[in-house]
C-alpha positions, 0 to 999 in steps of 0.5 A: 914044882916041888911038893906036888904029886903027879898022878899017872892014870890009865886013860880008860879007867874012871877017875877017882874023886881023889884023882880029881882033887889031885888034878885040881891041885896040880895048877893054881893057874887053872891050866896045865901044859901038854907035857903035864897032861901027858904025864897025868894020862900016862901017854907020850907027847906024840900021842898028846899031839896026835890027840890034840890035832884029832880034837880028842881034848880041847887045848888053847894056844898061849904064845907058841905053846898049848895049854889044857884047862884043869876042867878039861883034864878033869873031863878027859879023865872022867869020860876017858879019852873019848870025845 
């Protein structure tokens, strides 16, 4: 994805409005992959899989892969990693 910025943020820090706008611009499809979500929140894929299984964020399964809606990414960044 040339030309797009990836923002890595402390998941416990409140998300700035600039971060929120950047997250929205990450995907015109309305969702991001789990890998992209991990990069955004600054954690490993193992942590993302653990959090998904624990229900700390909502993900949908598309074929064999999980996706996270952009709105869920925004909620997660705004509220931190608590659900």
